[in-house]
Each structure stands twice: as C-alpha cells, then as structure tokens.
C-alpha positions in Angstrom: -25.2 24.2 -3.9 -26.8 24.2 -0.4 -30.0 22.8 -1.9 -28.1 20.1 -3.7 -26.3 19.1 -0.5 -29.7 18.6 1.3 -30.8 16.3 -1.6 -27.6 14.3 -1.6 -27.1 11.3 0.7 -25.1 11.4 3.9 -22.0 10.0 2.2 -22.3 12.4 -0.6 -22.7 15.3 1.8 -19.5 14.2 3.6 -17.7 14.3 0.3 -19.0 17.8 -0.5 -18.2 18.9 3.0 -14.6 17.8 2.5 -14.4 19.7 -0.8 -15.8 22.8 0.8 -13.1 22.7 3.4 
C-alpha cells in the first residue's frame, strides 16, 4: 500500500491518509 501511495497524486494521497486514520 505504501508504494501505491507514493505513485498516487497529492489529492489521492490525502484521501488515503484520511482512510488510514
């Protein structure tokens, strides 16, 4: 999942970060 986050865009990363929390 970490590798995918790096590939994702900033907005996408923010979304994932919210889901992680």
